[in-house]
MDAnalysis code that builds the backbone (N, CA, C; Angstrom):
import MDAnalysis as mda
import numpy as np

u = mda.Universe.empty(627, n_residues=209, atom_resindex=np.repeat(np.arange(209), 3), trajectory=True)
u.add_TopologyAttr("name", ["N", "CA", "C"] * 209)
u.add_TopologyAttr("resid", np.arange(1, 210))
u.add_TopologyAttr("resname", ["MET", "ILE", "GLY", "ILE", "VAL", "ASP", "TYR", "GLY", "ARG", "GLY", "ASN", "LEU", "ARG", "SER", "VAL", "GLU", "LYS", "ALA", "LEU", "GLU", "LYS", "VAL", "ASP", "PHE", "GLU", "THR", "THR", "ILE", "MET", "THR", "SER", "SER", "ALA", "GLU", "LEU", "GLU", "GLY", "VAL", "ASP", "GLY", "LEU", "ILE", "LEU", "PRO", "GLY", "VAL", "GLY", "ALA", "PHE", "ALA", "ASP", "ALA", "MET", "GLU", "ALA", "LEU", "LYS", "SER", "GLY", "GLY", "TRP", "ILE", "GLU", "PRO", "ILE", "THR", "GLN", "PHE", "ALA", "ARG", "SER", "GLY", "ARG", "PRO", "PHE", "LEU", "GLY", "ILE", "CYS", "LEU", "GLY", "MET", "GLN", "VAL", "LEU", "PHE", "GLU", "VAL", "GLY", "GLU", "GLU", "HIS", "GLY", "GLU", "HIS", "ALA", "GLY", "LEU", "GLY", "LEU", "LEU", "ALA", "GLY", "ARG", "VAL", "VAL", "LYS", "PHE", "PRO", "PRO", "GLY", "GLY", "LYS", "ILE", "PRO", "HIS", "MET", "GLY", "TRP", "ASN", "SER", "LEU", "ASN", "LEU", "GLU", "GLN", "PRO", "SER", "ARG", "LEU", "LEU", "GLU", "GLY", "ILE", "PRO", "ASN", "GLU", "SER", "TYR", "PHE", "TYR", "PHE", "VAL", "HIS", "SER", "PHE", "TYR", "ALA", "VAL", "PRO", "SER", "GLU", "LYS", "SER", "ASP", "ILE", "VAL", "ALA", "THR", "SER", "ASP", "TYR", "GLY", "VAL", "VAL", "PHE", "PRO", "ALA", "VAL", "VAL", "GLY", "LYS", "GLY", "ASN", "VAL", "TRP", "GLY", "ALA", "GLN", "PHE", "HIS", "PRO", "GLU", "LYS", "SER", "SER", "PRO", "TRP", "GLY", "LEU", "THR", "LEU", "LEU", "THR", "ASN", "PHE", "GLY", "LYS", "TRP", "VAL", "ASN", "GLU", "TYR", "ALA", "ALA", "LEU", "SER", "SER", "HIS"])
u.atoms.positions = np.array([
    [16.229, -23.701, 19.815],
    [15.532, -23.958, 21.085],
    [16.140, -25.178, 21.784],
    [16.443, -25.025, 23.076],
    [17.006, -26.112, 23.863],
    [15.920, -26.684, 24.764],
    [15.670, -27.964, 24.642],
    [14.695, -28.630, 25.501],
    [15.362, -29.191, 26.753],
    [14.703, -29.037, 27.901],
    [15.180, -29.624, 29.159],
    [14.149, -30.669, 29.586],
    [14.600, -31.908, 29.744],
    [13.676, -33.013, 30.037],
    [13.236, -32.963, 31.493],
    [11.917, -32.885, 31.701],
    [11.342, -32.939, 33.050],
    [10.771, -34.341, 33.266],
    [11.543, -35.174, 33.974],
    [11.050, -36.525, 34.283],
    [10.980, -36.725, 35.788],
    [10.935, -35.607, 36.504],
    [10.777, -35.671, 37.960],
    [12.069, -35.923, 38.727],
    [13.224, -35.878, 38.054],
    [14.488, -36.203, 38.739],
    [15.567, -35.152, 38.487],
    [15.150, -33.937, 38.158],
    [16.206, -32.980, 37.771],
    [16.081, -31.635, 38.428],
    [17.185, -30.922, 38.401],
    [17.244, -29.556, 38.926],
    [16.948, -28.611, 37.772],
    [15.682, -28.594, 37.342],
    [15.326, -27.964, 36.073],
    [15.469, -26.458, 36.075],
    [14.957, -25.829, 37.124],
    [14.880, -24.348, 37.121],
    [16.261, -23.721, 37.078],
    [17.210, -24.283, 37.801],
    [18.556, -23.674, 37.806],
    [19.236, -23.844, 36.449],
    [18.991, -24.975, 35.774],
    [19.521, -25.158, 34.411],
    [18.887, -24.159, 33.465],
    [17.565, -24.023, 33.562],
    [16.817, -23.090, 32.721],
    [17.310, -21.646, 32.925],
    [17.466, -21.252, 34.210],
    [17.900, -19.883, 34.521],
    [19.326, -19.618, 34.015],
    [20.205, -20.618, 34.155],
    [21.596, -20.445, 33.700],
    [21.618, -20.233, 32.177],
    [20.828, -21.000, 31.446],
    [20.793, -20.840, 29.985],
    [20.168, -19.506, 29.589],
    [19.148, -19.086, 30.313],
    [18.553, -17.766, 30.041],
    [19.574, -16.647, 30.292],
    [20.384, -16.846, 31.307],
    [21.411, -15.838, 31.667],
    [22.388, -15.623, 30.539],
    [22.681, -16.692, 29.772],
    [23.594, -16.576, 28.633],
    [22.829, -16.479, 27.303],
    [21.547, -16.087, 27.424],
    [20.725, -15.706, 26.255],
    [20.354, -16.827, 25.305],
    [20.033, -18.010, 25.871],
    [19.528, -19.079, 25.024],
    [18.111, -19.416, 25.415],
    [17.316, -19.671, 24.382],
    [15.900, -19.963, 24.587],
    [15.735, -21.429, 25.007],
    [14.955, -21.652, 26.049],
    [14.756, -23.010, 26.546],
    [13.282, -23.322, 26.676],
    [12.993, -24.591, 26.740],
    [11.638, -25.029, 27.091],
    [11.762, -26.264, 27.996],
    [11.003, -26.274, 29.085],
    [10.984, -27.454, 29.947],
    [9.900, -28.397, 29.411],
    [10.307, -29.613, 29.088],
    [9.413, -30.550, 28.416],
    [8.882, -31.597, 29.385],
    [7.578, -31.724, 29.434],
    [6.947, -32.728, 30.286],
    [6.459, -33.915, 29.473],
    [6.558, -33.815, 28.141],
    [6.124, -34.919, 27.273],
    [7.153, -35.136, 26.176],
    [7.387, -36.413, 25.848],
    [8.379, -36.722, 24.813],
    [7.946, -36.230, 23.439],
    [6.645, -35.959, 23.260],
    [6.165, -35.447, 21.967],
    [6.807, -34.093, 21.654],
    [7.226, -33.374, 22.711],
    [7.815, -32.042, 22.518],
    [9.236, -32.097, 21.949],
    [9.848, -33.292, 21.929],
    [11.217, -33.426, 21.413],
    [11.319, -33.022, 19.944],
    [10.225, -33.176, 19.220],
    [10.245, -32.836, 17.779],
    [10.587, -31.377, 17.551],
    [10.201, -30.508, 18.496],
    [10.342, -29.079, 18.281],
    [11.607, -28.445, 18.806],
    [12.566, -29.247, 19.299],
    [13.794, -28.664, 19.863],
    [15.019, -29.059, 19.040],
    [16.022, -28.169, 19.068],
    [17.256, -28.402, 18.294],
    [18.368, -28.994, 19.135],
    [18.244, -28.867, 20.464],
    [19.222, -29.433, 21.398],
    [18.494, -29.916, 22.638],
    [19.131, -30.811, 23.360],
    [18.456, -31.438, 24.503],
    [19.377, -31.517, 25.703],
    [18.845, -31.205, 26.879],
    [19.572, -31.381, 28.138],
    [18.789, -32.335, 29.022],
    [19.488, -33.354, 29.518],
    [18.919, -34.325, 30.445],
    [19.572, -34.097, 31.801],
    [18.879, -33.379, 32.712],
    [19.438, -33.177, 34.039],
    [19.178, -34.409, 34.908],
    [19.621, -34.373, 36.141],
    [19.320, -35.502, 37.022],
    [19.931, -35.398, 38.385],
    [19.137, -35.727, 39.393],
    [19.590, -35.775, 40.770],
    [18.983, -37.015, 41.403],
    [19.793, -37.807, 42.129],
    [19.231, -38.976, 42.795],
    [19.884, -40.258, 42.347],
    [19.090, -41.333, 42.346],
    [19.612, -42.680, 42.082],
    [19.391, -43.101, 40.635],
    [20.353, -43.854, 40.121],
    [20.350, -44.337, 38.726],
    [19.052, -45.115, 38.397],
    [18.715, -46.096, 39.238],
    [17.537, -46.941, 38.971],
    [16.252, -46.112, 38.952],
    [16.139, -45.181, 39.912],
    [14.948, -44.319, 39.982],
    [14.819, -43.466, 38.729],
    [15.958, -42.950, 38.270],
    [15.954, -42.119, 37.066],
    [15.497, -42.923, 35.855],
    [16.036, -44.119, 35.690],
    [15.667, -44.950, 34.547],
    [14.196, -45.363, 34.631],
    [13.705, -45.639, 35.830],
    [12.291, -46.007, 35.997],
    [11.399, -44.809, 35.631],
    [11.814, -43.610, 36.050],
    [11.031, -42.406, 35.726],
    [11.044, -42.140, 34.217],
    [12.185, -42.325, 33.576],
    [12.249, -42.150, 32.117],
    [11.382, -43.173, 31.403],
    [11.412, -44.398, 31.923],
    [10.604, -45.471, 31.317],
    [9.119, -45.208, 31.474],
    [8.705, -44.883, 32.692],
    [7.278, -44.700, 32.931],
    [6.742, -43.455, 32.234],
    [7.649, -42.464, 31.981],
    [7.235, -41.270, 31.262],
    [7.269, -41.422, 29.747],
    [7.691, -42.589, 29.273],
    [7.743, -42.832, 27.843],
    [8.867, -42.091, 27.136],
    [9.946, -41.840, 27.860],
    [11.045, -41.037, 27.327],
    [12.141, -41.849, 26.627],
    [12.306, -43.118, 26.975],
    [13.520, -43.838, 26.584],
    [13.706, -43.905, 25.070],
    [12.706, -44.393, 24.375],
    [12.835, -44.521, 22.912],
    [12.959, -43.153, 22.228],
    [12.118, -42.168, 22.595],
    [12.261, -40.836, 21.953],
    [13.628, -40.194, 22.234],
    [14.172, -40.340, 23.434],
    [15.492, -39.784, 23.733],
    [16.569, -40.495, 22.897],
    [16.449, -41.816, 22.781],
    [17.404, -42.587, 21.975],
    [17.351, -42.128, 20.510],
    [16.150, -41.919, 19.995],
    [15.998, -41.450, 18.610],
    [16.573, -40.047, 18.456],
    [16.360, -39.209, 19.481],
    [16.921, -37.849, 19.435],
    [18.444, -37.919, 19.336],
    [19.046, -38.757, 20.170],
    [20.513, -38.901, 20.167],
    [21.005, -39.349, 18.801],
    [20.254, -40.236, 18.171],
    [20.655, -40.762, 16.859],
    [20.427, -39.749, 15.742],
    [19.648, -38.704, 15.997],
    [19.319, -37.734, 14.959],
    [20.480, -36.785, 14.662],
    [21.502, -36.772, 15.544],
    [22.641, -35.877, 15.349],
    [22.505, -34.554, 16.054],
    [21.344, -34.277, 16.649],
    [21.158, -33.020, 17.368],
    [21.951, -33.030, 18.675],
    [22.486, -31.886, 19.095],
    [23.297, -31.816, 20.316],
    [22.523, -32.268, 21.569],
    [23.159, -33.085, 22.374],
    [22.525, -33.691, 23.532],
    [23.521, -33.661, 24.698],
    [23.089, -33.121, 25.851],
    [23.959, -32.990, 27.014],
    [23.267, -33.564, 28.244],
    [23.928, -34.540, 28.894],
    [23.450, -35.061, 30.167],
    [24.244, -34.405, 31.299],
    [23.538, -34.036, 32.390],
    [24.174, -33.364, 33.518],
    [24.024, -34.213, 34.770],
    [25.161, -34.480, 35.449],
    [25.219, -35.225, 36.710],
    [24.596, -36.615, 36.511],
    [23.502, -36.932, 37.177],
    [22.850, -38.226, 36.973],
    [22.413, -38.399, 35.519],
    [22.066, -37.270, 34.886],
    [21.709, -37.305, 33.464],
    [22.858, -37.729, 32.588],
    [24.093, -37.497, 33.022],
    [25.271, -38.016, 32.329],
    [25.411, -39.513, 32.597],
    [25.225, -39.920, 33.837],
    [25.435, -41.317, 34.204],
    [24.511, -42.263, 33.459],
    [23.229, -41.865, 33.272],
    [22.285, -42.766, 32.601],
    [22.547, -42.866, 31.099],
    [23.471, -42.076, 30.570],
    [23.844, -42.251, 29.155],
    [24.575, -43.572, 28.941],
    [25.137, -44.137, 30.022],
    [25.930, -45.353, 29.897],
    [25.057, -46.612, 29.924],
    [25.696, -47.752, 29.719],
    [24.942, -49.011, 29.560],
    [24.404, -49.570, 30.851],
    [25.202, -49.442, 31.933],
    [24.846, -50.119, 33.195],
    [25.207, -49.214, 34.377],
    [24.313, -49.161, 35.373],
    [24.621, -48.496, 36.633],
    [24.600, -49.516, 37.754],
    [25.539, -49.417, 38.702],
    [25.681, -50.409, 39.765],
    [25.086, -49.947, 41.100],
    [24.268, -48.899, 41.090],
    [23.660, -48.426, 42.330],
    [22.482, -49.315, 42.704],
    [22.538, -49.913, 43.921],
    [21.472, -50.843, 44.383],
    [21.245, -51.972, 43.366],
    [22.327, -52.655, 43.003],
    [22.208, -53.729, 41.995],
    [22.478, -53.172, 40.597],
    [22.513, -54.047, 39.631],
    [22.780, -53.616, 38.253],
    [21.489, -53.196, 37.561],
    [21.574, -52.048, 36.890],
    [20.401, -51.540, 36.184],
    [20.840, -51.031, 34.815],
    [20.022, -51.314, 33.795],
    [20.333, -50.858, 32.443],
    [20.140, -49.363, 32.318],
    [21.109, -48.700, 31.652],
    [20.975, -47.290, 31.329],
    [20.502, -47.116, 29.891],
    [20.668, -45.920, 29.352],
    [20.237, -45.634, 27.980],
    [21.135, -46.297, 26.939],
    [22.393, -46.575, 27.313],
    [23.305, -47.254, 26.393],
    [23.771, -46.394, 25.233],
    [23.751, -45.082, 25.390],
    [24.222, -44.190, 24.323],
    [25.732, -44.090, 24.319],
    [26.351, -44.365, 25.478],
    [27.801, -44.451, 25.589],
    [28.147, -45.815, 26.206],
    [29.256, -46.400, 25.779],
    [29.638, -47.717, 26.274],
    [30.343, -47.570, 27.632],
    [29.939, -48.394, 28.585],
    [30.582, -48.374, 29.901],
    [29.586, -48.521, 31.021],
    [30.085, -48.391, 32.256],
    [29.216, -48.587, 33.417],
    [29.493, -47.523, 34.469],
    [28.576, -47.405, 35.404],
    [28.671, -46.401, 36.468],
    [28.856, -47.128, 37.785],
    [29.945, -46.825, 38.494],
    [30.347, -47.572, 39.698],
    [30.478, -46.627, 40.891],
    [30.525, -47.211, 42.096],
    [30.620, -46.415, 43.316],
    [32.073, -46.054, 43.611],
    [32.264, -44.871, 44.200],
    [33.601, -44.507, 44.656],
    [34.093, -45.544, 45.666],
    [35.383, -45.865, 45.639],
    [35.908, -46.831, 46.605],
    [35.812, -46.267, 48.022],
    [35.751, -47.148, 49.043],
    [35.687, -46.664, 50.427],
    [36.951, -45.910, 50.808],
    [36.798, -45.025, 51.759],
    [37.955, -44.250, 52.229],
    [37.695, -42.775, 52.202],
    [37.181, -42.275, 51.092],
    [36.865, -40.857, 50.995],
    [35.472, -40.554, 51.502],
    [35.184, -39.284, 51.670],
    [33.851, -38.873, 52.101],
    [32.904, -38.955, 50.898],
    [31.802, -39.693, 51.105],
    [30.809, -39.867, 50.026],
    [29.489, -39.272, 50.503],
    [28.770, -38.483, 49.692],
    [29.107, -38.162, 48.319],
    [30.290, -37.190, 48.173],
    [30.874, -37.223, 46.995],
    [31.845, -36.205, 46.619],
    [31.038, -34.930, 46.387],
    [31.230, -33.952, 47.239],
    [30.430, -32.744, 47.146],
    [31.320, -31.510, 47.283],
    [31.234, -30.629, 46.301],
    [32.005, -29.393, 46.355],
    [32.772, -29.129, 45.062],
    [33.714, -28.206, 45.143],
    [34.440, -27.731, 43.970],
    [35.666, -28.604, 43.706],
    [35.849, -28.959, 42.452],
    [37.013, -29.754, 42.065],
    [37.459, -29.333, 40.680],
    [38.769, -29.456, 40.427],
    [39.306, -28.981, 39.155],
    [39.247, -30.072, 38.078],
    [39.215, -29.614, 36.832],
    [39.196, -30.517, 35.669],
    [40.596, -30.618, 35.076],
    [40.929, -31.794, 34.592],
    [42.117, -31.998, 33.778],
    [41.642, -32.273, 32.366],
    [41.927, -31.387, 31.446],
    [41.441, -31.519, 30.061],
    [42.258, -32.600, 29.344],
    [41.566, -33.651, 28.898],
    [42.247, -34.792, 28.265],
    [42.337, -34.654, 26.750],
    [41.395, -33.932, 26.173],
    [41.416, -33.742, 24.721],
    [40.591, -32.487, 24.386],
    [40.852, -31.875, 23.229],
    [40.091, -30.687, 22.852],
    [38.605, -31.029, 22.671],
    [37.766, -30.077, 22.985],
    [36.324, -30.293, 22.837],
    [35.644, -28.949, 22.658],
    [34.687, -28.886, 21.765],
    [33.995, -27.619, 21.572],
    [33.168, -27.254, 22.803],
    [32.804, -28.256, 23.591],
    [32.035, -27.999, 24.809],
    [32.872, -27.231, 25.850],
    [34.203, -27.436, 25.812],
    [35.087, -26.820, 26.807],
    [35.952, -25.695, 26.208],
    [35.569, -25.188, 25.055],
    [36.321, -24.115, 24.412],
    [36.370, -22.909, 25.333],
    [37.563, -22.336, 25.493],
    [37.716, -21.138, 26.312],
    [37.814, -21.415, 27.805],
    [37.768, -22.677, 28.194],
    [37.876, -23.042, 29.618],
    [39.282, -23.545, 29.881],
    [40.041, -22.871, 30.759],
    [41.430, -23.269, 30.978],
    [41.511, -24.621, 31.729],
    [42.613, -25.319, 31.525],
    [42.878, -26.535, 32.309],
    [42.894, -26.165, 33.803],
    [42.446, -27.102, 34.615],
    [42.397, -26.941, 36.074],
    [41.380, -25.903, 36.543],
    [40.389, -25.588, 35.696],
    [39.270, -24.748, 36.144],
    [38.395, -25.567, 37.089],
    [37.728, -24.875, 38.014],
    [36.937, -25.557, 39.038],
    [35.450, -25.585, 38.695],
    [34.840, -26.743, 39.012],
    [33.403, -26.944, 38.804],
    [32.799, -27.589, 40.058],
    [31.474, -27.498, 40.167],
    [30.797, -27.956, 41.380],
    [30.189, -29.353, 41.172],
    [30.626, -30.287, 42.023],
    [30.196, -31.691, 41.944],
    [29.338, -32.098, 43.134],
    [28.379, -32.997, 42.885],
    [27.666, -33.703, 43.970],
    [27.346, -35.101, 43.426],
    [28.109, -36.130, 43.842],
    [27.823, -37.477, 43.341],
    [28.550, -38.518, 44.201],
    [27.974, -39.726, 44.207],
    [28.563, -40.864, 44.931],
    [29.068, -41.935, 43.980],
    [28.695, -41.824, 42.706],
    [29.072, -42.798, 41.669],
    [29.773, -42.071, 40.539],
    [30.530, -42.810, 39.751],
    [31.214, -42.190, 38.612],
    [31.228, -43.180, 37.449],
    [31.381, -42.616, 36.237],
    [31.345, -43.441, 35.039],
    [32.709, -44.031, 34.727],
    [32.693, -45.253, 34.204],
    [33.906, -45.903, 33.686],
    [33.637, -46.250, 32.221],
    [33.943, -45.323, 31.304],
    [33.684, -45.577, 29.883],
    [34.511, -46.745, 29.357],
    [33.929, -47.534, 28.475],
    [34.651, -48.634, 27.838],
    [35.680, -48.122, 26.851],
    [35.387, -46.946, 26.288],
    [36.271, -46.380, 25.271],
    [36.953, -45.130, 25.836],
    [38.269, -45.183, 25.946],
    [39.045, -44.051, 26.493],
    [38.811, -42.781, 25.680],
    [38.528, -42.943, 24.392],
    [38.341, -41.791, 23.521],
    [37.083, -40.991, 23.883],
    [36.204, -41.573, 24.699],
    [34.975, -40.866, 25.121],
    [35.238, -39.956, 26.308],
    [36.451, -40.013, 26.925],
    [36.765, -39.205, 28.093],
    [37.371, -37.876, 27.627],
    [36.668, -36.789, 27.902],
    [37.079, -35.462, 27.448],
    [37.860, -34.729, 28.543],
    [37.428, -34.886, 29.801],
    [38.099, -34.272, 30.931],
    [37.920, -35.163, 32.158],
    [38.913, -35.125, 33.052],
    [38.824, -35.936, 34.268],
    [38.935, -35.032, 35.490],
    [38.596, -35.604, 36.636],
    [38.812, -34.952, 37.912],
    [39.315, -36.012, 38.871],
    [39.826, -35.588, 40.023],
    [40.461, -36.541, 40.939],
    [39.824, -36.408, 42.322],
    [39.220, -37.510, 42.786],
    [38.680, -37.541, 44.168],
    [39.097, -38.869, 44.781],
    [40.405, -39.003, 44.985],
    [40.930, -40.285, 45.458],
    [41.083, -41.287, 44.334],
    [40.244, -41.150, 43.345],
    [40.319, -41.924, 42.108],
    [40.109, -40.923, 40.974],
    [40.828, -41.111, 39.873],
    [40.623, -40.243, 38.718],
    [39.393, -40.733, 37.974],
    [38.427, -39.837, 37.773],
    [37.163, -40.237, 37.130],
    [36.817, -39.252, 36.007],
    [35.987, -39.677, 35.044],
    [35.600, -38.783, 33.960],
    [34.666, -37.692, 34.459],
    [35.032, -36.447, 34.170],
    [34.173, -35.306, 34.542],
    [33.356, -34.832, 33.341],
    [33.922, -34.998, 32.135],
    [33.191, -34.697, 30.893],
    [33.432, -35.865, 29.939],
    [32.342, -36.337, 29.338],
    [32.439, -37.420, 28.356],
    [31.720, -36.975, 27.081],
    [32.068, -37.597, 25.985],
    [31.386, -37.228, 24.755],
    [31.750, -38.139, 23.592],
    [30.758, -38.311, 22.728],
    [30.982, -39.069, 21.490],
    [29.971, -38.549, 20.471],
    [30.510, -38.021, 19.363],
    [29.612, -37.473, 18.346],
    [28.823, -36.297, 18.916],
    [27.507, -36.416, 18.911],
    [26.656, -35.320, 19.406],
    [26.163, -35.552, 20.828],
    [26.598, -36.648, 21.470],
    [26.131, -36.980, 22.826],
    [27.226, -36.665, 23.839],
    [26.899, -35.801, 24.799],
    [27.884, -35.319, 25.777],
    [27.345, -35.422, 27.179],
    [28.245, -35.477, 28.136],
    [27.820, -35.515, 29.518],
    [28.807, -34.784, 30.412],
    [28.274, -34.114, 31.439],
    [29.096, -33.452, 32.466],
    [28.700, -34.024, 33.821],
    [29.682, -34.553, 34.564],
    [29.395, -35.122, 35.891],
    [29.085, -34.009, 36.897],
    [29.653, -32.847, 36.697],
    [29.403, -31.716, 37.595],
    [28.127, -30.981, 37.162],
    [27.793, -29.934, 37.938],
    [26.625, -29.096, 37.633],
    [27.108, -27.781, 37.020],
    [27.084, -27.647, 35.696],
    [27.539, -26.378, 35.087],
    [26.686, -25.196, 35.557],
    [25.404, -25.451, 35.817],
    [24.497, -24.373, 36.236],
    [24.824, -23.830, 37.631],
    [25.669, -24.579, 38.377],
    [26.080, -24.119, 39.721],
    [27.578, -23.812, 39.760],
    [28.199, -23.765, 38.587],
    [29.666, -23.673, 38.542],
    [30.186, -22.318, 38.079],
    [29.438, -21.241, 38.422],
    [29.912, -19.871, 38.176],
    [30.348, -19.658, 36.737],
    [31.388, -18.819, 36.487],
    [31.642, -18.417, 35.091],
    [31.999, -19.559, 34.150],
    [32.774, -20.551, 34.617],
    [33.176, -21.607, 33.690],
    [31.986, -22.508, 33.349],
    [31.089, -22.687, 34.284],
    [29.870, -23.450, 33.980],
    [29.030, -22.752, 32.935],
    [28.937, -21.411, 33.052],
    [28.184, -20.656, 32.057],
    [28.885, -20.687, 30.693],
    [30.229, -20.743, 30.712],
    [30.966, -20.863, 29.442],
    [30.617, -22.181, 28.767],
    [30.580, -23.262, 29.542],
    [30.215, -24.575, 28.966],
    [28.812, -24.511, 28.377],
    [27.864, -23.942, 29.111],
    [26.482, -23.872, 28.610],
    [26.387, -22.958, 27.388],
    [27.203, -21.906, 27.361],
    [27.257, -21.042, 26.170],
    [27.761, -21.822, 24.961],
    [28.825, -22.611, 25.154],
    [29.363, -23.439, 24.059],
    [28.311, -24.408, 23.543],
    [27.561, -25.012, 24.490],
    [26.506, -25.943, 24.077],
    [25.418, -25.192, 23.298],
    [25.032, -24.038, 23.814],
    [23.988, -23.250, 23.143],
    [24.378, -22.833, 21.738],
    [25.637, -22.421, 21.578],
    [26.139, -22.045, 20.238],
    [26.087, -23.225, 19.277],
    [26.443, -24.389, 19.793],
    [26.417, -25.632, 18.986],
    [24.981, -25.918, 18.548],
    [24.035, -25.775, 19.476],
    [22.614, -25.996, 19.152],
    [22.154, -25.015, 18.077],
    [22.542, -23.737, 18.210],
    [22.128, -22.738, 17.218],
    [22.738, -23.040, 15.843],
    [23.990, -23.506, 15.828],
    [24.626, -23.880, 14.549],
    [23.850, -25.020, 13.889],
    [23.510, -26.017, 14.722],
    [22.758, -27.165, 14.173],
    [21.438, -26.706, 13.617],
    [20.739, -25.818, 14.360],
    [19.422, -25.319, 13.924],
    [19.534, -24.562, 12.602],
    [20.600, -23.755, 12.483],
    [20.782, -22.958, 11.254],
    [21.061, -23.884, 10.067],
    [21.877, -24.905, 10.273],
    [22.199, -25.841, 9.188],
    [20.982, -26.651, 8.758],
    [20.197, -27.094, 9.759],
    [19.064, -27.976, 9.450],
    [17.892, -27.212, 8.835],
    [17.906, -25.873, 8.965],
    [16.784, -25.088, 8.391],
    [16.993, -24.792, 6.906],
    [18.216, -25.083, 6.390],
    [18.491, -24.821, 4.977],
    [18.006, -25.957, 4.110],
])
């Protein structure tokens, strides 16, 4: 079972529908108590970094999500949900993130059209089970004004280029993030969600023994 965190800042239904389309069972969670019953977790997000962190805090999600990440169960942040995995966000001042990945989230430099909105290709930097079967330079759908700068280069799985080369997929251990919206990214987005779902099912099968 894949849990989708409902903290008032996410595009929940489209994520849920995309996972259902590739035959994975999901539950939209409105309480952190429900984390106990899921084998994988998706943290979606749309909007501002500080607002997202405030909503997670007021909903009592921060400590339970941190514990979930430490449990080894598969965890995927999408768009803003990826950005809050990092230590600091620079939107409207500095704000602390979840700190599950080392680094900070910064604004695109002036010059390009902000937000970065539309289809952009990925450059695969290293093999990843999340991107299995997805060719280099496949296109995904982005909507964002800020991007992550990981402290550790090894956490960058794929990059994209929008005047500046930025991380499009990040990951360390069981914690992963996609800057784009896989649920809006046609076949390759569904491939990524299928890979995540298979990983969740493997974890569930192993932990039930």
